[in-house]
C-alpha positions as CSV (number, residue, x, y, z in Angstrom):
1,M,-22.8,-10.2,15.6
2,S,-23.6,-13.9,15.2
3,N,-25.2,-15.6,12.2
4,S,-26.8,-12.3,11.1
5,H,-27.4,-10.7,7.7
6,V,-25.8,-7.5,6.4
7,P,-26.7,-6.1,2.9
8,V,-23.2,-4.9,2.0
9,A,-20.2,-6.6,3.7
10,I,-16.6,-5.2,3.2
11,V,-13.9,-7.6,4.4
12,G,-10.8,-5.5,5.3
13,G,-10.6,-2.0,6.9
14,G,-7.6,-0.7,5.0
15,L,-7.6,2.4,2.9
16,G,-9.6,0.8,0.1
17,G,-12.3,-0.7,2.3
18,L,-12.7,2.5,4.3
19,T,-12.9,4.6,1.1
20,A,-15.6,2.3,-0.3
21,A,-17.6,2.5,3.0
22,R,-17.3,6.3,3.1
23,V,-18.4,6.9,-0.5
24,L,-21.3,4.5,0.0
25,H,-22.2,6.4,3.1
26,V,-22.1,9.8,1.3
27,N,-24.5,8.3,-1.3
28,G,-26.9,7.0,1.4
29,I,-25.9,3.4,1.3
30,E,-24.8,1.7,4.5
31,S,-22.2,-1.0,4.7
32,T,-20.4,-3.0,7.4
33,I,-16.6,-3.5,7.5
34,F,-15.1,-6.6,9.1
35,E,-11.5,-5.9,10.1
36,L,-9.1,-8.5,11.7
37,E,-7.2,-5.9,13.8
38,A,-8.5,-5.7,17.4
39,S,-8.9,-1.9,17.3
40,A,-7.9,1.2,15.4
41,A,-4.9,1.5,17.7
42,A,-3.8,-2.2,17.5
43,R,-0.6,-1.3,15.5
44,T,1.1,1.6,13.9
45,Q,0.2,2.0,10.2
46,G,3.7,2.9,9.1
47,G,5.1,4.7,6.2
48,M,4.4,7.8,4.1
49,L,2.2,7.7,1.0
50,D,2.3,10.0,-2.0
51,I,-1.4,10.6,-2.9
52,H,-1.8,11.2,-6.6
53,A,-4.2,13.8,-8.1
54,V,-5.4,11.3,-10.8
55,N,-6.5,8.5,-8.4
56,G,-6.0,8.9,-4.7
57,Q,-7.1,12.5,-4.5
58,K,-9.9,11.8,-6.9
59,A,-11.2,9.2,-4.4
60,L,-10.9,11.6,-1.6
61,R,-13.0,14.1,-3.5
62,A,-15.7,11.5,-4.1
63,A,-15.6,10.9,-0.3
64,G,-16.0,14.6,0.4
65,L,-12.7,14.6,2.3
66,H,-10.2,16.4,0.0
67,D,-10.1,19.6,2.0
68,D,-9.5,17.7,5.2
69,F,-6.8,15.7,3.4
70,L,-4.9,18.9,2.5
71,K,-4.7,19.7,6.3
72,I,-2.7,16.6,7.0
73,V,-0.3,16.8,4.0
74,H,3.4,16.7,5.0
75,A,4.7,20.0,3.8
76,G,8.0,19.5,2.0
77,G,7.4,15.8,1.7
78,E,7.6,15.8,-2.1
79,A,11.4,16.6,-2.0
80,I,13.5,13.8,-3.5
81,R,17.2,12.9,-3.4
82,L,18.8,10.2,-5.6
83,L,22.2,9.0,-4.4
84,G,24.8,6.5,-5.6
85,P,26.5,3.9,-3.3
86,D,29.4,6.3,-2.5
87,G,26.9,8.9,-1.2
88,T,27.3,11.2,-4.2
89,V,24.0,13.2,-4.8
90,Q,22.9,12.5,-8.4
91,V,19.6,14.3,-8.3
92,S,18.1,16.7,-5.7
93,E,14.7,18.3,-6.0
94,E,13.0,20.4,-3.4
95,D,9.3,20.5,-2.7
96,D,8.1,23.9,-3.9
97,G,4.4,23.1,-3.1
98,T,3.4,22.8,-6.8
99,G,3.5,19.0,-7.1
100,D,0.4,16.9,-7.6
101,R,1.6,14.0,-5.3
102,P,1.7,15.3,-1.8
103,E,3.0,13.1,1.0
104,V,0.8,12.0,3.9
105,D,1.3,9.7,6.9
106,R,-0.6,6.5,6.2
107,G,-1.9,6.5,9.8
108,D,-3.2,10.0,9.5
109,L,-5.0,9.2,6.3
110,R,-6.5,6.1,7.8
111,D,-7.7,8.1,10.8
112,L,-9.3,10.7,8.4
113,L,-11.3,7.9,6.7
114,L,-12.2,6.1,10.0
115,N,-13.4,9.3,11.6
116,S,-15.7,10.1,8.6
117,L,-17.7,6.9,9.2
118,P,-20.6,6.5,11.6
119,D,-20.0,4.6,14.8
120,G,-20.4,0.9,14.4
121,V,-19.5,0.6,10.7
122,V,-16.2,-1.1,11.5
123,H,-16.4,-4.4,13.4
124,W,-12.9,-4.9,14.9
125,G,-11.3,-8.2,15.8
126,R,-13.3,-10.0,13.1
127,K,-10.8,-12.1,11.2
128,V,-12.4,-13.9,8.3
129,T,-11.7,-17.6,8.1
130,G,-13.7,-18.4,5.0
131,A,-16.3,-17.3,2.5
132,R,-18.7,-19.3,0.4
133,S,-21.4,-18.8,-2.1
134,L,-25.0,-19.5,-1.1
135,G,-26.3,-19.0,-4.7
136,D,-28.3,-16.1,-6.2
137,G,-25.4,-13.7,-5.4
138,R,-25.6,-14.2,-1.7
139,H,-22.5,-15.3,0.4
140,E,-21.7,-16.5,3.9
141,V,-18.6,-15.2,5.7
142,T,-17.3,-17.1,8.7
143,F,-15.1,-16.1,11.7
144,P,-12.9,-18.0,14.2
145,D,-15.5,-18.1,17.0
146,G,-17.8,-20.1,14.7
147,S,-20.1,-17.2,14.0
148,A,-21.1,-16.2,10.5
149,I,-22.8,-13.5,8.5
150,T,-24.7,-13.6,5.2
151,T,-24.6,-10.8,2.7
152,D,-26.1,-9.7,-0.6
153,L,-22.9,-8.0,-1.7
154,L,-19.4,-9.2,-0.6
155,I,-16.5,-6.9,-1.2
156,G,-13.0,-8.3,-0.7
157,A,-10.7,-5.5,0.5
158,D,-8.6,-7.8,2.5
159,G,-5.2,-7.4,1.0
160,A,-2.6,-9.6,-0.8
161,W,-3.6,-12.8,0.9
162,S,-7.4,-12.3,0.6
163,R,-9.8,-14.9,1.9
164,V,-12.4,-13.5,-0.6
165,R,-10.3,-13.8,-3.7
166,P,-10.7,-17.6,-4.1
167,L,-14.4,-17.0,-4.8
168,V,-13.5,-15.4,-8.1
169,S,-9.9,-16.4,-8.9
170,D,-7.3,-19.1,-8.2
171,A,-4.4,-16.6,-8.6
172,K,-2.0,-16.2,-5.7
173,P,0.7,-13.5,-5.3
174,A,4.2,-14.7,-6.3
175,Y,7.6,-13.5,-4.9
176,T,9.0,-10.8,-7.1
177,G,12.7,-11.4,-6.4
178,I,13.0,-8.4,-4.1
179,S,13.2,-8.5,-0.3
180,F,12.9,-5.6,2.0
181,V,14.4,-5.0,5.5
182,E,12.6,-2.1,7.1
183,T,14.3,0.0,9.8
184,D,13.4,3.1,11.7
185,L,15.4,6.0,13.2
186,R,13.4,8.1,15.6
187,D,13.9,11.8,16.4
188,A,16.3,11.8,13.5
189,D,17.4,15.5,13.6
190,T,18.5,15.2,17.2
191,R,19.6,11.6,17.6
192,H,20.7,10.8,14.0
193,P,21.7,14.1,12.3
194,R,23.9,12.4,9.7
195,S,21.1,10.1,8.5
196,A,18.6,13.0,8.6
197,A,20.9,15.1,6.4
198,I,21.3,12.1,3.9
199,V,17.5,11.6,3.6
200,G,16.6,15.2,3.5
201,R,13.1,16.6,3.9
202,G,11.2,14.0,1.8
203,F,12.2,10.8,-0.1
204,L,15.6,9.2,-0.6
205,I,16.5,6.7,-3.3
206,C,20.0,5.2,-3.3
207,L,20.7,2.4,-5.9
208,G,23.6,0.3,-7.0
209,D,24.6,-3.3,-7.6
210,E,21.0,-4.4,-7.8
211,R,20.2,-3.3,-4.3
212,G,19.6,0.0,-2.5
213,F,17.9,2.1,0.2
214,L,14.5,3.8,0.0
215,A,13.8,6.2,2.8
216,H,11.1,8.7,3.9
217,R,11.2,11.4,6.5
218,E,7.9,11.0,8.4
219,T,5.7,13.7,10.0
220,D,6.9,12.8,13.5
221,G,10.5,13.5,12.6
222,S,11.5,9.9,12.3
223,L,13.1,8.2,9.2
224,H,11.6,5.0,7.8
225,I,14.0,3.0,5.6
226,Y,13.5,0.2,3.2
227,T,16.7,-1.7,2.5
228,A,16.0,-3.6,-0.8
229,L,17.9,-6.5,-2.3
230,K,17.5,-8.7,-5.2
231,A,17.6,-12.1,-3.3
232,D,16.4,-15.6,-3.3
233,E,13.0,-16.1,-1.6
234,G,14.6,-17.9,1.3
235,W,17.3,-15.3,2.1
236,L,15.4,-13.6,4.9
237,D,14.9,-17.0,6.6
238,T,18.7,-17.2,7.0
239,I,18.7,-14.1,9.3
240,D,17.8,-14.2,13.0
241,F,15.6,-11.1,13.4
242,T,15.1,-11.8,17.1
243,D,18.8,-10.6,17.4
244,P,18.8,-7.1,16.0
245,T,22.5,-6.6,16.2
246,A,23.2,-9.8,14.3
247,A,20.4,-9.1,11.8
248,K,21.7,-5.6,11.0
249,A,25.2,-7.1,10.5
250,A,23.8,-9.8,8.1
251,V,22.0,-7.1,6.0
252,L,25.0,-4.8,6.0
253,A,27.3,-7.6,4.7
254,H,25.6,-7.0,1.4
255,F,26.6,-3.3,1.4
256,E,30.3,-3.6,2.0
257,G,32.1,-0.6,0.5
258,W,29.1,1.6,0.5
259,D,29.2,5.1,2.1
260,E,29.2,4.8,5.9
261,G,26.4,7.3,6.2
262,L,24.2,5.2,4.0
263,R,25.1,2.1,6.0
264,G,24.1,4.0,9.2
265,L,20.5,3.9,8.0
266,V,20.6,0.2,9.0
267,A,23.5,0.2,11.6
268,D,21.9,2.9,13.8
269,A,18.3,1.7,13.5
270,E,16.1,1.0,16.5
271,T,13.8,-1.5,14.8
272,I,14.4,-4.0,12.0
273,T,11.7,-6.0,10.2
274,P,11.8,-8.3,7.2
275,R,9.3,-8.2,4.3
276,R,9.2,-10.1,1.0
277,I,7.7,-8.3,-2.0
278,H,4.9,-10.2,-3.8
279,A,2.7,-9.5,-6.7
280,L,-0.2,-11.0,-8.6
281,P,0.3,-11.6,-12.3
282,V,0.1,-8.4,-14.4
283,G,-3.3,-8.3,-16.0
284,H,-5.0,-10.3,-13.2
285,R,-8.8,-10.5,-13.8
286,W,-11.7,-12.8,-13.3
287,D,-15.0,-13.7,-14.8
288,R,-18.0,-11.9,-13.3
289,A,-19.2,-13.8,-10.2
290,P,-22.6,-12.8,-8.8
291,G,-22.6,-10.8,-5.6
292,V,-18.9,-10.5,-5.0
293,T,-15.9,-8.4,-6.2
294,L,-12.4,-7.3,-5.1
295,L,-10.6,-4.1,-4.7
296,G,-7.0,-2.9,-3.8
297,D,-4.4,-5.5,-3.1
298,A,-6.9,-8.3,-3.1
299,A,-7.5,-7.5,-6.8
300,H,-4.1,-6.5,-8.0
301,V,-1.3,-6.5,-5.4
302,M,1.9,-5.3,-7.1
303,S,5.4,-4.2,-6.1
304,P,5.6,-0.7,-4.6
305,F,7.9,0.7,-7.2
306,A,5.3,2.8,-9.1
307,G,3.8,4.2,-5.9
308,E,0.3,3.2,-6.9
309,G,-0.9,0.6,-4.4
310,A,-2.7,2.8,-1.9
311,N,-3.9,5.2,-4.6
312,L,-5.4,2.4,-6.6
313,A,-7.0,0.9,-3.6
314,M,-8.7,4.2,-2.7
315,L,-9.8,4.8,-6.3
316,D,-11.1,1.2,-6.5
317,G,-13.2,1.8,-3.3
318,A,-14.6,5.1,-4.6
319,E,-15.4,3.8,-8.1
320,L,-17.1,0.7,-6.8
321,A,-19.2,2.7,-4.4
322,L,-20.1,5.2,-7.1
323,A,-21.1,2.3,-9.4
324,I,-23.3,0.8,-6.8
325,A,-25.0,4.2,-6.2
326,A,-25.5,4.6,-10.0
327,H,-27.3,1.3,-10.3
328,P,-29.8,1.1,-7.5
329,G,-31.3,-2.3,-7.1
330,D,-29.0,-3.8,-9.8
331,T,-25.9,-5.1,-8.1
332,E,-24.7,-7.1,-11.1
333,A,-24.8,-4.1,-13.4
334,A,-22.8,-2.1,-10.8
335,L,-20.2,-4.8,-10.4
336,A,-19.9,-5.3,-14.2
337,A,-19.4,-1.5,-14.7
338,Y,-16.8,-1.3,-11.9
339,E,-14.8,-4.3,-13.1
340,K,-14.8,-3.1,-16.7
341,A,-12.8,0.0,-15.6
342,L,-10.9,-1.8,-12.9
343,F,-9.1,-4.4,-15.0
344,P,-7.4,-2.1,-17.6
345,R,-6.6,0.5,-14.9
346,S,-4.9,-2.0,-12.6
347,E,-3.1,-3.8,-15.5
348,E,-1.5,-0.6,-16.6
349,A,-0.3,0.2,-13.0
350,A,1.0,-3.3,-12.4
351,A,2.9,-3.3,-15.7
352,D,4.5,0.0,-14.7
353,S,5.4,-1.4,-11.2
354,A,7.0,-4.5,-12.7
355,E,9.0,-2.4,-15.2
356,S,10.1,0.0,-12.4
357,L,11.3,-3.0,-10.3
358,E,13.4,-4.3,-13.3
359,T,14.8,-0.8,-13.9
360,M,15.7,0.1,-10.3
361,F,17.3,-3.2,-9.5
362,G,18.8,-3.9,-12.8
363,P,22.5,-3.6,-13.6
364,R,22.1,0.1,-14.6
365,G,19.5,1.0,-12.0
366,L,21.2,4.2,-10.8
367,E,22.0,5.5,-14.3
368,Q,18.5,4.8,-15.6
369,M,16.9,6.5,-12.6
370,V,19.1,9.6,-13.1
371,E,17.9,9.6,-16.7
372,F,14.3,9.3,-15.5
373,F,14.5,12.3,-13.2
374,T,16.6,14.5,-15.6
375,T,14.9,13.8,-18.9
376,G,11.6,12.2,-18.0
377,P,10.2,8.7,-18.8
378,A,11.4,8.9,-22.4
379,G,14.9,8.9,-21.1
380,R,14.6,5.5,-19.4
């Protein structure tokens, strides 16, 4: 596609962009997604997601995919264990099947959305290098090979470092003070039984000394672990991640005295990957700009400690598509209606995420999370 026109252009083929395209399609409106990854199989999508009834599942219902979603739910995945640094179990809850936040593999969910779209909707290997207004609500989007498209409606679904966001906002994500080191233990029940027993059937939280481990059991039997530390922004740069043995030792130096089984979540890992946690300001919003809007992390990237990122991205996509369908021929009315609901919704979730970060990685993180799980939010 070179120097052509598409009526509705979605930049980014993550969960939010795919949901927007699917709900538009269900309502008889076609769109085109431009995704920087080379193909659907370019990389593993990673991680488990808890999909909430009030937002993520609502979006899937609007997309006509809720029944298919239930078929890919990870049975038992809502189980949770909360441990202290010495390995003592503080809270243990099994998944009895009655919860409203079932776990699903992110890759399976992405495939569900991808496979629901007509062939040709997603244009792979189309990294956006820039976007500019042409006036009258029209925009031009450019790509590395020098080609460009024009569009009547530009939707930025391109994540935390969005190339579309500068059209409406000067805000940039800031480091939250928390760094992750992600590790994986494959075929855990057979190869890493001690770690498998520690994590259990669902989600593990272990907190202490303003750091901790967050881990999921995934549908393929592997364990995915996030080692989280309150650290300076440059801390990860002091570690040579091309040397896994040295990198693991550098991380574990911050967990001296912790239970050896917990330390094994890093020591025995087969992969190790650094990641800083960034967030846009709580309450990020923008003035209405003709012909362009944002959804998901492009609009409101936040820390993951309220579990809302993917859920909000999908709800954003669905609500935007429904607003467009409800205002045929009046894009500005649709975008105004969408953003009116988007801003307070995302502000509330971002505030919850920021508060959860401070709670979990504060001096009483473990105690406060025990109170949360045993007495509810009022006990925090």
